[in-house]
C-alpha positions in Angstrom: 36.7 -13.9 -2.7 34.8 -12.7 0.4 31.5 -12.8 -1.6 32.2 -16.3 -2.8 32.9 -17.4 0.8 29.6 -15.9 1.9 27.7 -17.6 -0.9 29.3 -21.0 -0.1 28.5 -20.5 3.6 24.9 -19.6 2.7 24.5 -22.7 0.4 26.1 -24.9 3.0 23.6 -23.6 5.6 20.7 -24.0 3.3 21.8 -27.5 2.4 22.0 -28.5 6.0 18.5 -27.1 6.6 17.1 -29.0 3.6 18.9 -32.3 4.6 17.6 -32.1 8.2 14.1 -31.4 7.0 14.2 -34.2 4.4 15.4 -36.7 7.0 12.6 -35.7 9.4 9.9 -35.9 6.8 11.2 -39.3 5.6 11.2 -40.6 9.2 7.7 -39.2 9.7 6.4 -40.8 6.5 7.9 -44.2 7.3 6.6 -44.2 10.9 3.0 -43.4 9.8 3.1 -46.0 7.0 4.8 -48.8 8.9 2.7 -48.4 12.0 -0.6 -47.7 10.2 -1.2 -44.6 12.3 -4.7 -43.3 12.0 -5.0 -39.9 10.3 -6.8 -38.3 13.2 -3.8 -39.0 15.4 -0.9 -38.3 13.0 -1.6 -37.7 9.3 1.2 -38.4 6.7 3.4 -35.5 5.5 1.6 -35.4 2.1 -1.8 -34.8 3.9 -0.3 -32.0 5.9 1.2 -30.5 2.7 -2.2 -30.6 1.0 -3.7 -28.7 4.0 -0.8 -26.3 3.9 -1.4 -25.5 0.2 -5.1 -25.3 0.7 -4.7 -22.5 3.3 -3.0 -20.4 0.7 -5.0 -21.5 -2.3 -8.3 -20.6 -0.7 -6.9 -17.4 0.7 -7.9 -18.4 4.2 -4.5 -17.8 5.7 -3.6 -14.4 4.5 -5.6 -12.2 7.0 -4.5 -14.5 9.8 -0.8 -14.4 8.7 -0.9 -10.6 8.4 -2.5 -10.2 11.8 0.1 -12.3 13.5 3.0 -10.7 11.6 1.7 -7.2 12.5 1.4 -8.1 16.2 4.9 -9.7 16.2 6.6 -6.7 14.5 4.9 -4.1 16.6 5.3 -5.9 19.9 8.9 -6.7 19.1 9.8 -3.0 18.3 8.1 -1.6 21.3 9.4 -4.3 23.6 13.0 -3.8 22.2 12.8 0.0 22.7 11.6 -0.4 26.3 14.2 -3.1 27.0 17.1 -1.0 25.7 15.9 2.1 27.6 15.5 0.1 30.9 18.9 -1.6 30.3 20.6 1.7 29.9 18.8 3.2 32.9 19.6 0.2 35.1 23.3 0.4 34.2 23.5 4.1 35.0 21.2 4.3 38.1 21.7 1.4 40.5 18.7 2.3 42.8 16.3 2.1 39.9 17.7 -1.3 39.0 17.3 -2.5 42.6 13.7 -1.3 42.8 12.4 -2.5 39.4 14.4 -5.7 38.6 12.4 -8.0 40.9 9.2 -7.0 39.2 10.7 -7.6 35.8 12.0 -11.0 36.9 8.5 -11.9 38.2 6.9 -10.8 34.9 9.5 -12.9 33.0 9.0 -16.0 35.0 5.2 -15.9 35.3 3.5 -18.4 33.0 2.4 -16.4 30.0 -0.6 -18.5 29.3 -1.9 -17.6 32.7 -1.3 -13.8 32.0 -3.5 -13.9 28.9 -6.9 -14.0 30.7 -5.7 -11.1 33.0 -4.6 -9.0 30.0 -7.9 -9.7 28.3 -9.8 -8.5 31.4 -7.5 -5.4 31.8 -7.0 -4.4 28.2 -9.8 -6.1 26.3 -10.0 -8.9 23.8 -8.5 -6.9 20.9 -5.0 -6.4 19.6 -3.8 -4.3 22.6 -3.8 -7.2 25.0 -1.8 -9.3 22.5 0.7 -6.6 21.9 1.2 -6.1 25.6 1.8 -9.9 26.1 4.4 -9.8 23.4 6.1 -6.8 24.9 6.4 -8.6 28.3 8.2 -11.5 26.5 10.6 -9.3 24.6 11.6 -6.7 27.2 13.7 -8.9 29.5 16.0 -10.5 26.9 16.7 -7.1 25.3 17.2 -5.5 28.7 19.7 -8.2 29.6 21.5 -7.8 26.3 21.8 -4.1 26.7 23.1 -4.3 30.3 25.6 -7.0 29.3 26.9 -4.9 26.4 27.3 -1.8 28.6 29.0 -3.7 31.4 31.5 -5.2 28.9 33.0 -1.8 28.0 36.7 -1.8 29.2 37.6 0.8 31.9 40.5 1.9 29.6 38.1 2.9 26.9 35.9 5.0 29.3 39.1 6.6 30.7 40.2 7.4 27.1 36.9 9.2 26.4 37.3 11.2 29.5 40.8 12.3 28.5 39.5 13.2 25.1 36.8 15.2 26.8 34.1 13.5 24.8 30.5 14.6 25.2 27.9 12.3 26.7 26.4 11.9 23.2 29.8 10.9 21.8 30.4 8.4 24.5 26.9 7.0 23.9 27.0 6.8 20.1 30.7 5.9 19.6 31.4 3.6 22.6 28.3 2.5 24.5 26.1 1.6 21.5 29.0 0.0 19.6 30.0 -2.2 22.5 26.3 -3.1 23.1 25.5 -4.1 19.5 26.9 -7.7 19.6 24.9 -8.7 22.8 21.9 -6.6 21.7 21.6 -8.5 18.4 21.8 -11.8 20.3 19.0 -10.6 22.5 17.0 -9.4 19.4 17.1 -12.9 17.9 15.8 -14.4 21.2 13.2 -11.6 21.5 11.8 -12.1 18.0 11.3 -15.8 18.6 9.7 -14.9 21.9 7.4 -12.4 20.1 6.2 -15.1 17.7 5.5 -17.4 20.7 3.7 -14.6 22.5 1.5 -13.8 19.6 0.5 -17.4 19.1 -0.3 -17.9 22.8 -2.4 -14.7 22.9 -4.3 -15.7 19.7 -4.8 -19.2 21.0 -6.4 -18.0 24.2 -8.3 -15.0 22.8 -9.2 -13.6 19.5 -10.7 -14.4 16.1 -7.7 -13.7 13.9 -4.1 -14.9 13.6 -2.2 -18.1 13.3 -3.0 -19.0 16.9 -6.7 -18.8 16.0 -6.2 -21.2 13.1 -4.5 -23.6 15.5 -7.4 -23.3 18.0 -10.0 -23.8 15.2 -8.2 -26.9 13.8 -7.8 -28.5 17.3 -11.4 -27.9 18.2 -12.6 -29.4 14.9 -10.1 -32.3 15.1 -8.6 -31.3 11.8 -5.1 -32.6 12.6 -3.7 -31.9 9.1 -4.7 -28.3 9.3 -3.3 -28.1 12.9 0.1 -29.4 11.8 0.0 -27.1 8.7 -0.6 -24.1 11.0 2.3 -25.2 13.2 4.6 -25.5 10.2 3.5 -22.0 9.1 4.2 -20.7 12.6 7.7 -22.2 12.5 8.3 -20.7 9.1 7.3 -17.3 10.4 9.7 -17.7 13.4 12.6 -18.7 11.1 12.0 -15.9 8.6 11.9 -13.2 11.3 14.9 -14.7 13.0 16.9 -14.7 9.7 15.9 -11.1 9.1 17.4 -10.1 12.4 20.5 -12.2 11.5 20.9 -10.3 8.2 20.7 -6.9 10.0 23.3 -8.3 12.5 25.7 -9.2 9.7 25.3 -5.7 8.1 25.7 -3.8 11.4 28.5 -6.0 12.8 30.6 -6.4 9.7 33.6 -5.1 11.7 33.2 -7.6 14.6 35.6 -10.5 15.0 32.7 -13.0 15.0 31.9 -12.0 11.4 35.4 -12.6 10.0 
């Protein structure tokens, strides 16, 4: 029964996705046709679809897609580990939080497109500067999620662990991590989308590979169909990575009330 409910829920969600996309494409098609919009301003959906298919048919997109995916995954993993470590440290050591939090807030609020040239100067035009930009975009949401989870632990639970004379490792693994998981996964889903955005911004500003480079090339050559196809592919990458995190969330939090 539970599997059937999950299947129905999945089909319902997929149907809503498909319906929304269908309505959007229909509205787009009608707008272009009825207003006779020039192709160099806004091509029709079928033109964009042809460009999208051509990217895969010619094999052009594969190295770029792999480069962006690699940057997103690596930057997300490193940024998440740093965010969790800092979140745990800030919760345990207040002076460290007071000293470092202003710098992290500054880094989070600084316009990322302005940081790219600085990172290129400091770390070079290669993959390192791109990974570092992605890390800066992932750290803060994960840090916030970790802190929120740790601060949500009831005092009674902590007192119970003291009464039971639990070791620090037992408190960490059985209480702190378990209470942190719901907010951590929420921050992971924000972080993975931020990672995709960070990769595209970095590739847009510097580099000769990645989906961001495809967008730069298409815009500089006024190939609007290719530009929109690249944007669609970027959106798909963001949705796929988000859904992967969501699947892990459902597996890890099967016991949580939100998954009932």
